[in-house]
C-alpha positions as CSV (number, residue, x, y, z in Angstrom):
1,M,29.1,-39.9,-62.8
2,T,26.4,-37.4,-63.7
3,E,26.4,-35.0,-66.2
4,S,23.8,-32.2,-66.1
5,P,23.2,-30.3,-68.8
6,D,22.7,-27.7,-66.6
7,P,25.0,-27.6,-63.5
8,E,23.4,-24.5,-61.8
9,R,20.2,-26.5,-61.8
10,T,21.9,-29.1,-60.0
11,I,23.6,-27.8,-57.7
12,A,20.5,-25.5,-56.5
13,K,18.4,-28.9,-56.1
14,I,21.7,-30.4,-54.3
15,I,21.3,-27.1,-52.2
16,G,17.6,-27.2,-51.9
17,E,17.3,-30.7,-51.0
18,Q,20.0,-30.8,-47.9
19,L,18.7,-27.2,-46.3
20,G,14.7,-27.4,-47.1
21,H,15.1,-24.7,-49.7
22,D,12.9,-24.9,-53.1
23,P,16.1,-25.2,-55.6
24,E,13.7,-22.9,-58.7
25,K,14.3,-19.9,-55.9
26,I,18.0,-20.6,-55.8
27,T,20.3,-19.1,-58.6
28,T,23.5,-17.7,-59.1
29,Q,23.3,-14.6,-57.0
30,T,21.5,-16.0,-53.8
31,T,24.0,-15.6,-50.9
32,L,24.5,-18.6,-49.0
33,D,24.3,-16.7,-45.6
34,S,20.7,-16.0,-46.9
35,L,19.9,-19.9,-47.7
36,G,21.4,-20.3,-43.5
37,V,24.4,-22.0,-44.9
38,N,26.9,-22.9,-42.0
39,S,30.7,-23.6,-42.8
40,L,29.6,-27.7,-41.7
41,E,26.5,-27.4,-44.2
42,L,28.9,-26.3,-47.0
43,V,31.3,-29.0,-46.5
44,E,28.6,-31.1,-46.7
45,I,27.2,-29.5,-50.0
46,I,30.7,-29.6,-51.7
47,M,30.7,-33.2,-50.7
48,T,27.6,-34.1,-52.6
49,I,28.7,-32.1,-55.1
50,E,32.2,-34.2,-55.5
51,E,29.5,-37.0,-55.4
52,E,27.5,-35.9,-57.9
53,Y,29.7,-35.2,-60.5
54,D,32.9,-37.8,-59.7
55,I,35.3,-35.4,-58.8
56,A,37.7,-34.3,-55.9
57,I,37.8,-30.7,-54.7
58,D,41.1,-29.5,-53.2
59,I,40.9,-29.2,-49.4
60,D,43.1,-26.2,-49.5
61,T,40.3,-24.6,-51.9
62,V,37.3,-25.6,-49.7
63,S,39.6,-23.9,-47.0
64,A,39.3,-21.0,-48.7
65,A,35.6,-20.9,-47.9
66,D,35.7,-17.4,-47.6
67,S,35.9,-17.0,-51.0
68,I,32.4,-18.8,-51.1
69,K,29.5,-16.8,-51.1
70,T,26.9,-17.4,-53.3
71,V,25.5,-20.1,-55.3
72,G,27.4,-19.0,-58.0
73,D,30.8,-19.4,-56.1
74,L,29.8,-23.0,-55.6
75,L,29.2,-23.5,-59.6
76,E,32.4,-21.6,-60.3
77,L,34.0,-23.7,-58.0
78,G,32.8,-27.0,-59.5
79,K,33.4,-25.8,-63.2
80,S,37.0,-25.0,-62.2
81,M,37.1,-29.2,-61.4
82,G,35.5,-30.0,-64.5
83,I,32.0,-29.9,-63.9
84,G,29.8,-28.6,-67.0
85,T,32.4,-29.1,-69.5
86,Q,31.0,-32.7,-71.2
């Protein structure tokens, strides 16, 4: 498991790499819509976060993706699953 001292930057890097955006310009306030994230890409991002942190995000939580609108929402989802706590 990779335990980054800054999960926000790690998630920004994951999103940047998968979507071709500059991670330095991605903040917790950045909306997924503004990045052009579709539902399939969101699932792929979440799967990469799971792999990066060796966690499992509940499928019911992912199904509630309507509530995931910003990078900050993704970060909070990750924190609820234990990233950034060690």
